[in-house]
KELUMDREN-608748 format. One line per 10 residues: number of its first residue (from 1); for each residue x, y, z of N, C-alpha, C. Coordinates in steps of 0.001 Angstrom, whole numbers, always signed. Layout:
BEGIN
NUM	X Y Z X Y Z X Y Z ~ ...
//
This chain:
BEGIN
1	+34818 +4491 -81394 +35009 +3426 -80987 +34823 +2646 -82036 ~ +35768 +1292 -82123 +35394 +25 -83305 +34727 -814 -82542 ~ +33895 -1797 -83691 +32937 -2489 -83728 +33643 -3757 -83147 ~ +34742 -3586 -82778 +35071 -4788 -82157 +35550 -4239 -80574 ~ +35832 -3566 -80628 +35708 -2821 -78972 +33993 -2657 -78543 ~ +33025 -2078 -79592 +31602 -2344 -79183 +31531 -4184 -78464 ~ +31244 -4669 -79195 +31097 -5779 -79355 +31555 -6601 -78208 ~ +33298 -6210 -77695 +33739 -6668 -76814 +33207 -6275 -75152 ~ +32371 -4687 -75493 +32042 -4481 -73912 +30534 -4715 -74020 ~ +29859 -4463 -75206 +29006 -5405 -74858 +28475 -7109 -74120
11	+30090 -7597 -74801 +29745 -9265 -74189 +30451 -9083 -72629 ~ +31279 -7867 -72334 +31712 -7994 -71089 +30245 -7153 -69760 ~ +29876 -6435 -70631 +28688 -6092 -69841 +26929 -6858 -69268 ~ +27484 -7940 -70405 +26029 -9049 -70698 +26509 -9885 -69294 ~ +27701 -10182 -69112 +27607 -10925 -68296 +27691 -11338 -66757 ~ +27118 -10353 -66244 +26974 -9473 -64679 +25519 -9611 -64860 ~ +24819 -8948 -65979 +23611 -9588 -66418 +23026 -10659 -66341 ~ +23669 -11499 -67184 +23275 -13293 -67168 +23195 -13359 -66102 ~ +24666 -13441 -65385 +24482 -13738 -63811 +23600 -13510 -63029 ~ +23076 -12623 -62662 +22243 -12001 -62123 +20871 -12665 -62424
21	+20438 -12781 -63370 +19227 -13368 -63663 +19057 -14649 -63716 ~ +20194 -15210 -63893 +20253 -17111 -63835 +20154 -17363 -62113 ~ +20729 -16438 -61764 +20672 -16606 -59769 +18972 -16539 -59461 ~ +18667 -15425 -60310 +17137 -15465 -59019 +16403 -15826 -59923 ~ +17024 -16915 -61402 +15982 -18358 -61111 +15691 -19332 -60528 ~ +17958 -19042 -60567 +17868 -20514 -59425 +17625 -20349 -57935 ~ +17430 -19198 -57380 +16520 -19198 -56533 +15239 -19003 -56057 ~ +14646 -18718 -57126 +13244 -18646 -57033 +12989 -20360 -57204 ~ +13855 -20848 -57839 +13730 -22974 -57915 +13994 -23163 -56559 ~ +15227 -22703 -55601 +15323 -23116 -54296 +13979 -23440 -53499
31	+13467 -22208 -53760 +12125 -21878 -53035 +11007 -22701 -53226 ~ +10709 -22630 -54418 +9361 -23752 -54574 +10141 -24667 -54441 ~ +10150 -25348 -54557 +10770 -26786 -54488 +10908 -27137 -52884 ~ +11518 -26487 -52377 +11350 -26662 -50522 +9812 -26172 -49841 ~ +9610 -25495 -51030 +8112 -25117 -50227 +6976 -26659 -50175 ~ +7703 -27294 -51446 +7025 -28565 -52122 +7538 -29684 -51897 ~ +8257 -29682 -50727 +9178 -30628 -49775 +9743 -31493 -50737 ~ +10267 -31193 -51713 +11052 -31821 -52355 +12970 -31585 -52445 ~ +13434 -32072 -51402 +14150 -32110 -50966 +15230 -32569 -51937 ~ +15440 -33312 -52672 +16606 -33754 -53817 +16904 -32889 -54662
41	+15845 -32419 -55144 +15772 -31549 -56005 +16471 -29925 -55402 ~ +15951 -29974 -54323 +16575 -28273 -53101 +17991 -28614 -53277 ~ +18474 -29437 -53368 +19952 -29697 -52827 +20543 -29425 -53884 ~ +20405 -29806 -54897 +20538 -29763 -56496 +21014 -28463 -57006 ~ +19607 -27927 -56862 +19311 -26622 -56468 +19999 -25056 -55673 ~ +20389 -25940 -54982 +21165 -24852 -53811 +22522 -25272 -54589 ~ +23018 -26174 -55075 +24163 -26623 -55131 +24663 -25900 -56897 ~ +23837 -25997 -57900 +23864 -25289 -58811 +23868 -23200 -59180 ~ +23223 -22402 -57687 +23578 -21637 -57204 +24871 -21262 -56894 ~ +25373 -22280 -56010 +26522 -22177 -55455 +28126 -21941 -56519
51	+27323 -23445 -57615 +28498 -22823 -58540 +28495 -22439 -59732 ~ +27488 -21124 -60291 +26700 -19974 -60298 +27636 -19080 -59832 ~ +27753 -19017 -58431 +28292 -17786 -57712 +29897 -17951 -58052 ~ +30274 -19409 -58310 +31956 -19249 -58012 +32275 -19702 -59229 ~ +31685 -19667 -60173 +31815 -19248 -61920 +32495 -18163 -61820 ~ +30818 -17824 -61449 +31366 -15344 -61683 +31852 -14943 -61096 ~ +32620 -15478 -59755 +33599 -15243 -58986 +34852 -15633 -59304 ~ +35547 -15925 -60276 +36268 -17182 -60712 +36366 -15808 -62065 ~ +35397 -15796 -62636 +35913 -15190 -63809 +36208 -13806 -63498 ~ +35320 -12580 -62461 +35577 -11356 -62345 +36917 -11285 -61748
61	+37554 -12601 -60870 +39025 -12502 -60080 +39831 -12331 -61047 ~ +39261 -13294 -62369 +40478 -13416 -63929 +40585 -11920 -64142 ~ +39596 -11465 -64104 +39633 -10191 -65098 +40263 -8902 -64440 ~ +39856 -8638 -62909 +40542 -8359 -61967 +42129 -8268 -62371 ~ +42815 -9627 -62033 +44335 -9785 -62291 +44462 -9478 -63863 ~ +44046 -9472 -64365 +44308 -8712 -66009 +44398 -7283 -66213 ~ +43416 -6802 -65540 +43537 -5160 -65372 +44600 -4714 -64482 ~ +45342 -5150 -63439 +46015 -5065 -63004 +47223 -5450 -62918 ~ +47302 -6095 -63777 +48977 -7097 -64522 +49489 -6035 -65067 ~ +51010 -6042 -65080 +51839 -4709 -65637 +52398 -5278 -66809
71	+51913 -6340 -67384 +52055 -6846 -68864 +51445 -5992 -69819 ~ +51833 -6184 -71037 +51643 -5805 -72619 +50212 -5696 -72240 ~ +49427 -4866 -73070 +47730 -5919 -73451 +47230 -5476 -74582 ~ +46963 -6814 -75588 +46822 -6196 -76890 +44982 -6945 -76752 ~ +44918 -6714 -78290 +43234 -6902 -78542 +43385 -8231 -78570 ~ +44135 -9409 -79269 +43773 -10457 -79213 +44048 -11829 -77591 ~ +44748 -10668 -76774 +44784 -11915 -75365 +43842 -11300 -74873 ~ +42739 -10494 -74592 +42101 -9650 -74324 +40727 -10054 -74597 ~ +40638 -10383 -75994 +39694 -11446 -76668 +39729 -12695 -76063 ~ +40838 -13142 -75929 +40557 -14762 -75473 +40364 -14529 -74059
81	+41181 -13756 -73361 +40594 -14177 -71497 +38912 -13882 -71875 ~ +38423 -12555 -72141 +37496 -12759 -72006 +35884 -13853 -72110 ~ +36116 -13887 -73934 +35789 -15196 -74357 +35740 -16480 -73984 ~ +37374 -16982 -73027 +37644 -18391 -72529 +37330 -18068 -71380 ~ +36687 -17133 -70510 +36477 -16878 -68888 +34806 -17080 -68981 ~ +34222 -16218 -70169 +33266 -16032 -70234 +31891 -16511 -70684 ~ +32660 -18071 -71498 +31933 -18831 -72197 +31496 -19534 -70663 ~ +32402 -19787 -70015 +31786 -20422 -68436 +31007 -20117 -67761 ~ +30748 -18647 -67839 +29644 -18103 -67519 +28102 -18282 -68243 ~ +28604 -18303 -68925 +27355 -18075 -70160 +26735 -19944 -69971
91	+27631 -20595 -70362 +27491 -22163 -70028 +26567 -22531 -68670 ~ +27357 -22071 -67350 +26691 -22127 -66185 +25407 -21331 -66378 ~ +24808 -20729 -66405 +23756 -19894 -66399 +22675 -20501 -67105 ~ +23389 -21601 -68622 +22571 -22066 -69157 +21879 -23331 -68600 ~ +23075 -23598 -67897 +22577 -25176 -66877 +21897 -24892 -66117 ~ +21951 -23385 -65237 +21549 -23545 -64099 +19193 -22952 -64568 ~ +19596 -22381 -65436 +17846 -22130 -66259 +17125 -23203 -66279 ~ +18072 -24399 -66912 +17530 -25433 -68173 +16803 -26419 -66553 ~ +18548 -26343 -65684 +18023 -27462 -64287 +16563 -26732 -63136 ~ +16575 -25714 -63498 +15192 -25041 -62634 +13871 -25475 -63365
101	+13928 -25261 -64853 +12568 -25665 -65566 +12712 -26996 -65048 ~ +13206 -27759 -65004 +13325 -29228 -65131 +13065 -29476 -63391 ~ +13256 -28907 -62399 +13141 -28875 -61587 +11684 -28330 -60948 ~ +11161 -27308 -61396 +9994 -27190 -61534 +8919 -28028 -62197 ~ +8998 -28163 -63431 +7949 -28936 -63955 +7939 -30241 -63409 ~ +9170 -30915 -62796 +8912 -31693 -62188 +8131 -32460 -60847 ~ +7885 -30801 -60386 +6764 -30930 -59286 +5805 -30635 -59533 ~ +5508 -30235 -61159 +4040 -30163 -61287 +3805 -31627 -61729 ~ +4992 -32143 -62378 +4259 -33803 -62499 +4587 -34769 -61001 ~ +4990 -34385 -60382 +4916 -35000 -58997 +3292 -34831 -58718
111	+3002 -33853 -58910 +1052 -33675 -58050 +173 -34345 -58633 ~ +805 -34539 -60069 -319 -35534 -60898 -988 -34210 -62029 ~ -750 -32906 -61611 -1550 -31792 -62263 -1071 -31599 -63689 ~ -1688 -31183 -64832 -1053 -30566 -65586 -2154 -29609 -66349 ~ -1127 -28524 -66664 -2156 -27386 -66897 -3263 -27438 -67991 ~ -3291 -28832 -68475 -4083 -28340 -70054 -5108 -29228 -69503 ~ -4795 -30127 -68667 -5884 -30682 -68593 -7219 -30740 -68693 ~ -7775 -29353 -67905 -9185 -28538 -68266 -9837 -28633 -69267 ~ -8889 -27776 -69980 -8919 -27684 -72147 -9191 -29371 -72276 ~ -8421 -29962 -72451 -8571 -31173 -73102 -10086 -31676 -73145
121	-10332 -32196 -74756 -11665 -32340 -74535 -11751 -34019 -74122 ~ -13135 -34599 -74001 -13061 -35952 -73717 -12431 -36451 -71729 ~ -12138 -35138 -71383 -11402 -35134 -69662 -12944 -34970 -69031 ~ -12794 -35432 -67790 -14101 -35105 -66866 -12948 -34209 -65701 ~ -13955 -33536 -65558 -13071 -32647 -64032 -12865 -33028 -63043 ~ -11713 -32912 -62294 -11462 -33950 -61193 -12792 -33999 -59906 ~ -13226 -33025 -60151 -13787 -32728 -58522 -15279 -33180 -59150 ~ -15776 -33318 -60018 -16907 -34530 -60657 -17209 -33139 -61206 ~ -19036 -33562 -61981 -19730 -33098 -63165 -20451 -32164 -62772 ~ -20788 -31656 -61879 -21214 -30254 -61014 -21041 -29283 -61554
131	-19554 -29038 -62010 -18973 -27914 -62532 -19669 -27222 -63554
//
């Protein structure tokens, strides 16, 4: 197997993994924002998860249609098809990951708590000086 075929298979194999990881992060974000009753962020997270599933399903359908087609298959056409549809999966996964990170950080900021407040000098404890 040549180097180009190895890279081709590695990229093709990474797409389901990237999709599953991004979807898991999105679903965790949905549950965390719903638990904190941040309904607009919860709705947007659900929309992102649905978009991610749709893009991956469209990519898989394109690959399946190419695999069962009766035309000639050459390497440049396969690369164009793989990277053209694969880039959409990666962009959507990165977008879902970044939105999930934003939604969860907005949840922390809305609660008024910062994780490094206790370690900053000159800050008093929120419970008083008896700690």
